[in-house]
N, C-alpha and C positions, 0 to 999 in steps of 0.2 A: 505493499500500500503506501502512495505518495502524498506526504503532507509538507505543506509549506508554512513555515511558522513567522508570526512578527510580531515584534511589542517591544517593552521596555524593560530594562533592570534599573531599580533606584538604590541608592545607598547615602547617608548623609553626610559622609566624608570622604577623601581622598584616598585615606587608606584602606578604608574597608572597598572601595571600590577596586583598587589595586588585588586585594586578597581575594576579591570574586573572581576576577580576571584569571589570577592564576589556577584557584578550582576548577573554574570553566574549563581551563586549558586543560587540566590535568582528566575533568572526569569525559570531556568529550561532550560536544553539544550537537547533533547531525553534521552538517557542511559547515557549522560559524564557524568563524577563526576571526574572533575577537581583540580589539587593538584599539589603540589610542583615537586612530579616526573614527570609533565607533562611538566614541562617549563624548560628553560634555557637561558644563558647569552650568546650572542657572537655579537663580534665588537661593545660594549655599546649598544645593543638593545636587548630586551626580547622577548622572543618567547613559547605560549603555543602551544601544538601539539593536534590534536584533532583526535583519530584515531579509526575507526570502530565504530563509533557513530551511533546508531540506532534509527530512526525516521525522521518525515517532521519537519525539523527545521526552514524552512522558517520564520513561524511567530516568533518566537522566539529570530532569528537572528535580526529581524527588530527591536523587542522591545528592545536587547541589545543597538543596533545603538542608537535609540531615546533615550534612558538613558542615554546613554554614552556623546551622542550630548549637553545635556540639561548641564551634569555635567562637560562639557568641557573637557573631556576625549579624547586624541588624539592615538586611535587604527587603525586598520586596518587588513584584514584577508582576504584570498582565501579560501575557502573550496567546496571540488567537492561532488556530490554524486551519486551513482549509486545504482541499484537495479532494481525496476519498471518503472523506470526513470533515465536520465543520464543529469549532466547540473553541474553548480556551484554557489555559494554565494558570490560576491564580494563587498568587502569596502574598496575603496582606494582614497585615499587625498580625504575624505569627501564625496565620491561619491559610494551609494549603489545600487548593481546592482544584479539582478537573469538572472541566462544564461542557455538558453536550451541546449540541445546537439550540435546541431548546430554550432552555436554561440561560444561554449566551443570549439567544433575544429578548428573554424576559429580564435579564438583567441591563442588557441594553434599550430596552424602549425609551423613548424619549420623553420630558418631561410635559412637553407639549401634547403628546399622544393622552399621558394619562390624565391632564385638565381638559383635553377633551372629551374623556369619558366621565369627568366629574361631571362638566356641563350637562352633558347628556342626560344623565341621572337627577338633575335639579340638585347637584349637593356643594355651591360654591360658596354658600352662606356657612357649612359646617366646615369645610376646608378652610376656614377666615384668611382667603384673598385678600390683602386689606388694601392694596392698590391695584389696579389693572391697567397697565401701561402698556399699547402695543408697539414694537418697536422695530424699524427698519433703516437700512443703511449697509455699511460692508467696513471690514478692516483692510489696511493693504500695508502690504512690505516690498522692500526691494528685493527680495531674496525668496526662494522658496524655502529656506533652513529656516530663515527667521519666522514666518508662517506657522511651520510645523510648532516650532516654540512656544509661539504665542498659543495656538491651541493647546496645548500642555497647559499653559499659565490659565487659560481660560476655563479649561476642565479643573481645575484644582481650585480657583477663587468662585469659580462658580457664575453663570451672565444669566438671571432670569431663568427662562426653561429650555434655554440654550445647550446645547451638547456637542460638541465638533469630533472630526476623525480626520486624518488628510485627505480623505475622498472629497471632501467639501471644498478644498483647496480648487481657485479657478485663475487660472493663468491666461492674460488678456493683455496684448499691447505693452508688453515687455513689463509687467506689474503683475503680483501674485498677491490675489483678492479672498476674500472670507466674507462671505454676504451674511446679514443678519436681515430676515425675514418673516416679521411676524411672532416675533417670540415675546412672551409675557412677563412682565415684572417691572419693578423700579430699577433701574441698571446703576443707578449715581455712585452708587459706593463700592458697588462691582469694579465699573468703568476705572475709577482713580485708583482703585488697588491694581488694576492690571496694570495701569499706565505708570504706577511707581518700581513694579517689578520689573517691566521691561526696560525701564531707563536705568535701571540698577543692572542688568543684565546685558545693557547696551545693543537692545533689539532696537533695528529701525521699523518704525510702526508707524501707522497713522489711522485715523478712522472717523465718518462723520456718523452718527446714527440719530434719527427723528423719533421723536415718538407722542403718541396719542392716547385720548382715554379720559383718563379723571384728570389729565393735565396735557399740557401740548407744548414742546420743545426740541431742543437738541442737545448731542453731546459732541462736542467737536476736539480732537487730539490730531495738530497741523504744527509742523514744525518744532517740535518739543512743548508745546503750550497745549495745555488741558483746559476747557469750559465748559459749562453749562450754557445754553441759550435757550431763554426763555420766548415763548412766543407772546407777541403782543398782539 
């Protein structure tokens, strides 16, 4: 059977990442050959990208987890696989899981879909959704790599009902864009936090996102300046 594996390992410091690389090299992980080119630092955490690694890596991942736990190394990962079957391997907060296709789909169902179901059942009041803003616009970066890192920042901080993957990247006219369309929620605090993290990480991004609903206006980040624009 043929599996194609993609995902990310995460550690809290560089020394742990170096030790993780040594363990992966020792245990083996499909066709993966992980090195410095596959890792990066973002917001004081260290990441190792696994891209198009071929093979059934379930046994190897479990062995890597066992070795890391015995060595008291704090790591986490989420790796999806496709090919003859689909699913994912997850190790978060010390818990290792294998997810089948249906479990993965349920885990990844968007908040937007869940809110649509809440609306269908007429349960908005009990869900206590306090401010219902509808947001549309886009993020932009000079490189696809910066946009991939931005996606990680957005998914970690949260952005209303938005949940992104690399499949959402749109390359057009030499620019890389990430569309914001119809997402629900007050994004002000999240966008300010995302902006701060990107500044510290040296990511060259910009965005203009308008909102309407209980209030109207826009959030803008251009040339390193973030501001909220109220509608008049």
